[in-house]
TORPA-4810 file (N, C-alpha, C, O; in nm, 3 decimals):
<nodes>
NODE_1_3.689_1.785_-0.246_3.540_1.763_-0.279_3.464_1.863_-0.188_3.495_1.859_-0.069_M
NODE_2_3.379_1.943_-0.224_3.321_2.010_-0.128_3.202_2.002_-0.061_3.113_1.958_-0.135_D
NODE_3_3.170_2.024_0.039_3.076_1.978_0.122_2.921_1.958_0.059_2.857_1.862_0.101_V
NODE_4_2.863_2.042_-0.037_2.777_1.947_-0.118_2.813_1.839_-0.195_2.715_1.766_-0.203_G
NODE_5_2.874_1.809_-0.234_2.940_1.682_-0.331_2.887_1.572_-0.248_2.797_1.493_-0.273_A
NODE_6_2.983_1.588_-0.115_2.993_1.482_-0.034_2.838_1.453_0.048_2.804_1.343_0.094_A
NODE_7_2.765_1.566_0.052_2.644_1.520_0.118_2.539_1.453_-0.001_2.448_1.374_0.025_A
NODE_8_2.575_1.504_-0.141_2.505_1.431_-0.235_2.529_1.294_-0.248_2.444_1.218_-0.295_A
NODE_9_2.654_1.253_-0.203_2.697_1.127_-0.246_2.660_1.064_-0.084_2.630_0.945_-0.097_L
NODE_10_2.656_1.093_0.009_2.615_1.039_0.143_2.489_1.015_0.127_2.443_0.906_0.161_G
NODE_11_2.400_1.126_0.064_2.224_1.090_0.052_2.209_0.972_-0.058_2.112_0.897_-0.045_T
NODE_12_2.287_0.953_-0.152_2.247_0.873_-0.258_2.310_0.736_-0.214_2.270_0.632_-0.266_S
NODE_13_2.414_0.735_-0.111_2.437_0.571_-0.065_2.337_0.528_0.043_2.307_0.410_0.061_L
NODE_14_2.284_0.634_0.118_2.211_0.586_0.261_2.081_0.545_0.152_2.037_0.431_0.168_A
NODE_15_2.020_0.625_0.048_1.919_0.558_0.008_1.932_0.431_-0.079_1.857_0.334_-0.071_V
NODE_16_2.027_0.442_-0.154_2.097_0.306_-0.258_2.104_0.173_-0.165_2.082_0.061_-0.210_G
NODE_17_2.144_0.203_-0.011_2.180_0.086_0.073_2.044_0.019_0.127_2.011_-0.100_0.125_L
NODE_18_1.969_0.144_0.182_1.834_0.101_0.238_1.751_0.030_0.129_1.709_-0.083_0.153_A
NODE_19_1.725_0.089_0.009_1.672_0.007_-0.080_1.676_-0.131_-0.130_1.590_-0.212_-0.165_A
NODE_20_1.842_-0.132_-0.120_1.890_-0.295_-0.147_1.857_-0.375_-0.028_1.816_-0.491_-0.037_L
NODE_21_1.875_-0.317_0.080_1.817_-0.406_0.198_1.703_-0.475_0.205_1.688_-0.594_0.231_G
NODE_22_1.573_-0.344_0.166_1.467_-0.376_0.147_1.436_-0.453_0.034_1.330_-0.513_0.054_A
NODE_23_1.477_-0.473_-0.059_1.456_-0.557_-0.178_1.508_-0.726_-0.130_1.453_-0.831_-0.164_G
NODE_24_1.617_-0.710_-0.050_1.655_-0.827_-0.044_1.567_-0.889_0.080_1.548_-1.010_0.068_I
NODE_25_1.518_-0.837_0.178_1.410_-0.846_0.274_1.278_-0.902_0.234_1.219_-0.997_0.286_G
NODE_26_1.233_-0.815_0.115_1.112_-0.839_0.045_1.129_-0.983_-0.001_1.053_-1.074_0.032_D
NODE_27_1.221_-0.994_-0.070_1.266_-1.132_-0.176_1.285_-1.282_-0.052_1.249_-1.397_-0.075_G
NODE_28_1.333_-1.245_0.041_1.322_-1.337_0.128_1.208_-1.360_0.211_1.213_-1.475_0.257_L
NODE_29_1.130_-1.312_0.240_0.990_-1.286_0.312_0.892_-1.334_0.205_0.800_-1.403_0.246_V
NODE_30_0.898_-1.307_0.068_0.787_-1.356_0.020_0.819_-1.485_-0.039_0.720_-1.556_-0.056_T
NODE_31_0.949_-1.543_-0.081_1.013_-1.671_-0.090_0.963_-1.769_-0.018_0.904_-1.871_-0.053_G
NODE_32_0.994_-1.724_0.096_0.954_-1.811_0.229_0.793_-1.843_0.239_0.760_-1.958_0.267_R
NODE_33_0.706_-1.759_0.220_0.578_-1.725_0.272_0.517_-1.823_0.102_0.409_-1.881_0.101_T
NODE_34_0.608_-1.820_-0.015_0.506_-1.910_-0.103_0.565_-2.044_-0.070_0.481_-2.132_-0.054_V
NODE_35_0.711_-2.084_-0.054_0.739_-2.180_0.004_0.628_-2.260_0.132_0.578_-2.372_0.121_E
NODE_36_0.614_-2.179_0.233_0.522_-2.229_0.324_0.392_-2.250_0.261_0.339_-2.351_0.307_A
NODE_37_0.317_-2.188_0.166_0.199_-2.199_0.118_0.170_-2.344_0.045_0.076_-2.423_0.055_M
NODE_38_0.299_-2.345_-0.035_0.318_-2.480_-0.100_0.336_-2.616_-0.016_0.320_-2.728_-0.066_A
NODE_39_0.370_-2.592_0.115_0.387_-2.699_0.230_0.230_-2.719_0.244_0.176_-2.817_0.193_R
NODE_40_0.143_-2.605_0.328_0.005_-2.632_0.374_-0.048_-2.495_0.311_-0.018_-2.378_0.334_Q
NODE_41_-0.140_-2.554_0.222_-0.207_-2.453_0.128_-0.320_-2.384_0.234_-0.354_-2.266_0.237_P
NODE_42_-0.362_-2.485_0.312_-0.481_-2.454_0.379_-0.456_-2.321_0.495_-0.540_-2.301_0.583_E
NODE_43_-0.325_-2.234_0.482_-0.296_-2.182_0.610_-0.269_-2.050_0.540_-0.225_-1.957_0.607_L
NODE_44_-0.298_-2.034_0.375_-0.277_-1.943_0.275_-0.325_-1.803_0.315_-0.263_-1.702_0.281_R
NODE_45_-0.438_-1.800_0.387_-0.492_-1.648_0.447_-0.399_-1.594_0.537_-0.358_-1.477_0.533_G
NODE_46_-0.351_-1.719_0.654_-0.278_-1.646_0.779_-0.139_-1.585_0.739_-0.087_-1.485_0.788_N
NODE_47_-0.075_-1.686_0.614_0.053_-1.643_0.575_0.040_-1.535_0.510_0.127_-1.449_0.527_L
NODE_48_-0.077_-1.506_0.414_-0.044_-1.372_0.324_-0.083_-1.256_0.423_-0.012_-1.155_0.413_L
NODE_49_-0.160_-1.253_0.495_-0.174_-1.135_0.624_-0.056_-1.114_0.677_-0.012_-0.998_0.672_T
NODE_50_0.029_-1.226_0.743_0.172_-1.188_0.782_0.239_-1.162_0.708_0.322_-1.093_0.767_T
NODE_51_0.279_-1.171_0.560_0.401_-1.144_0.481_0.340_-0.984_0.443_0.426_-0.900_0.416_M
NODE_52_0.219_-0.950_0.442_0.193_-0.821_0.382_0.221_-0.735_0.512_0.272_-0.626_0.490_F
NODE_53_0.203_-0.759_0.608_0.250_-0.707_0.762_0.393_-0.691_0.774_0.440_-0.590_0.828_I
NODE_54_0.456_-0.771_0.732_0.573_-0.796_0.713_0.665_-0.732_0.626_0.774_-0.695_0.669_S
NODE_55_0.623_-0.711_0.475_0.663_-0.647_0.415_0.638_-0.508_0.438_0.731_-0.428_0.428_V
NODE_56_0.539_-0.476_0.464_0.500_-0.294_0.516_0.627_-0.273_0.615_0.716_-0.190_0.596_G
NODE_57_0.618_-0.360_0.719_0.721_-0.315_0.814_0.888_-0.272_0.735_0.962_-0.177_0.760_L
NODE_58_0.906_-0.398_0.623_1.016_-0.391_0.588_1.056_-0.273_0.490_1.172_-0.239_0.468_I
NODE_59_0.938_-0.214_0.433_0.959_-0.116_0.346_0.946_0.014_0.429_0.970_0.123_0.377_E
NODE_60_0.900_0.001_0.587_0.925_0.148_0.616_1.063_0.204_0.634_1.078_0.325_0.647_A
NODE_61_1.193_0.098_0.636_1.276_0.152_0.665_1.371_0.228_0.526_1.469_0.301_0.530_L
NODE_62_1.311_0.186_0.434_1.359_0.296_0.302_1.324_0.427_0.307_1.390_0.527_0.276_P
NODE_63_1.187_0.415_0.358_1.109_0.571_0.350_1.168_0.638_0.468_1.199_0.756_0.450_I
NODE_64_1.189_0.590_0.581_1.246_0.645_0.702_1.391_0.695_0.651_1.434_0.806_0.681_I
NODE_65_1.465_0.600_0.568_1.594_0.666_0.558_1.610_0.752_0.438_1.712_0.819_0.419_A
NODE_66_1.488_0.749_0.339_1.478_0.861_0.241_1.465_1.003_0.306_1.529_1.098_0.263_V
NODE_67_1.379_1.012_0.412_1.313_1.104_0.450_1.474_1.178_0.548_1.514_1.294_0.536_V
NODE_68_1.525_1.090_0.622_1.628_1.146_0.702_1.754_1.179_0.602_1.828_1.273_0.633_I
NODE_69_1.776_1.121_0.507_1.885_1.129_0.427_1.862_1.306_0.343_1.942_1.398_0.327_A
NODE_70_1.727_1.292_0.310_1.733_1.432_0.229_1.703_1.581_0.339_1.721_1.699_0.308_F
NODE_71_1.645_1.517_0.490_1.683_1.615_0.572_1.833_1.672_0.610_1.864_1.790_0.627_M
NODE_72_1.906_1.571_0.617_2.046_1.599_0.628_2.118_1.694_0.504_2.196_1.789_0.500_L
NODE_73_2.041_1.607_0.402_2.112_1.701_0.266_2.093_1.825_0.262_2.183_1.899_0.223_F
NODE_74_1.965_1.876_0.304_1.931_1.996_0.283_2.003_2.096_0.425_2.037_2.213_0.416_G
NODE_75_2.010_2.025_0.528_2.110_2.102_0.617_2.268_2.111_0.576_2.341_2.203_0.614_K
NODE_76_2.298_2.037_0.519_2.446_1.996_0.481_2.490_2.095_0.371_2.549_2.203_0.372_I
NODE_77_2.431_2.003_0.259_2.463_2.033_0.119_2.375_2.159_0.079_2.433_2.251_0.021_G
NODE_78_2.267_2.169_0.101_2.189_2.289_0.032_2.238_2.409_0.000_2.165_2.492_-0.053_G
</nodes>
């Protein structure tokens, strides 16, 4: 396996695993928020605000992973 193929494989693994982790995290946060709103509907606004902030922070990880993976791919596999 040449260096370009290994770099492409590493890039795809990094991006795929970051997306998988973010998907699981988003699902957990959203599910728990819906459960909390079902228990205490009067806190809906606060819960949604906290959920959107959490989802934004969770989604930052795969974006950073994509940027770093493609930077490394450009240096190694280009």
